[in-house]
Steps between C-alpha positions, in 0.01 A plus 500: 500500500816317414776363711844364437770336703860600538756338725557690822759409766381455857535816705715497809215649707170346381291733714671821391470674168837550328654841453509620143732735318325758290594488133393688192180693562437357841445131438606300807757262359660254743880489487612219272838328502563302180714194570654310211348729234706531179690826473348728233841629392489761224163387362294720733728803516253712295216424743732544799580855386137598434372395843756713686392834652612803302771591751650151495458476122691823432760422766578162340531652152731778617713256701533260205589787267773629732638151561517430129685826437729428794588163347600667173692766694708224659572361152622842386738530795670171406681690223644835619497629140151379401333841548669817383527787750395273786727466802669156488318263733241762605176307549291819521623623159431158351150496656411839353629385160292183526184697584558730203567207269194293598272801471664588162588846634857597413655832597830451317737524796504124574516255212646153430870525424612147403368169369407374846306819573315484167414133562352565846311804367354291217388234747342761728313661211351161403401427860348845539306464175345180641446605863360852459201396278421219745499742793286745301256219419476405868432862596223531240347164593488588870375855441219381272403199711118509533396560860177576680473741794220333691446558871359213705345563839722388785223291650226272376179507703217255560153644564140461393403650165137476389449246775783269384840471675749641252878522475608837359811698412554817300720587204562835332663606175767755595559622145291756313398248238287188471574130511280349231333161554637473851463153649546402863584148620499407868660180630497358850794292624466294816672208670327165473570143607404184314352194674845343471657784701665685210501878541472712187400845381154516344379772264143617448387742229245724670202615292444875507185705481662677204819373341525743207488873451473643146717794607675538834565869562432578866438243772351153518371310804557131431247269670486127562161386636555243776232241426480134597750404226759761602815383682446799732164369614504475880861620525623740766819703540643225723426236233679710238810520716491131591482392135750766381252636248614732225303700247668584170332755275614551140370778276567495126389731222604718207659837567281760332800717410756252369266209407738270690384219725567595863448319826518558873492254787457517873475254786319497831637303794271393789588817694377708204146352502267684739169344599198711594635825352410716200699745292470873558347699214762660275299600191293818496322675215507880518215727393669573168529128427869470590588164654733515799699203633660547840799267506582610853227264618540232234611241757275621782241261643234531769292249694202357318167639616282257691208364292171669573 
């Protein structure tokens, strides 16, 4: 077991667990306000585009493309004779001409008619030759970004397994392939206070009964035995809430189809950790050997049976 220290500001309500915003695949990430941080500027624009949802990503690209063409359309309207067969000062005609020019599609009816028109067209062609490959590259990079479709159970449970109190949660591979050399890492975060009165966030790497799977194709119940060395030893649901505990699970492996490294992460807040409950069975083997997984009950739990 390892631990590390990170600075953590004092909470406004020491006896109440903070509310967390869900981010990514369900990891409870507290809202962070960065004060005095240097502005990234244009250096992180590539990453900023890739992390956007597809709807936002496409919306931004379309909006930028239309704004750029609108800017060139305004330039064309500055000279009433710049575009042949266009109505003088007609922004709509100039916009259509700009769209045709940047996409290198010319229908012959509108064309540059003087030196100013040829100059603006030349500039737009150069800009289009630079912008369109960049946009295409962003589309390909986002479309081919390696991702894992891994389902984490909504709750983690604590019950006795083979006579030992054990923390458990379930994961399932939602694709019809395998994740090769899958590895799970589980980290516990909890508030702590030094003898000098300094509050900080402490991290513990929790040992698992099995950390690796040679091939992850169906489901996997991840287990952390709660022994005397475990930070969970002697803890209750009230203790988890009082110390604002968080569990962060990270799964990494190699996609069996693309050979790319993929990962998935999930977090469990104190309200997501159920004591004295077990997971409902979801895996059944039919008579013909077919394995069935019932995802309708993947998050279902029931009370732990009393020991005999």
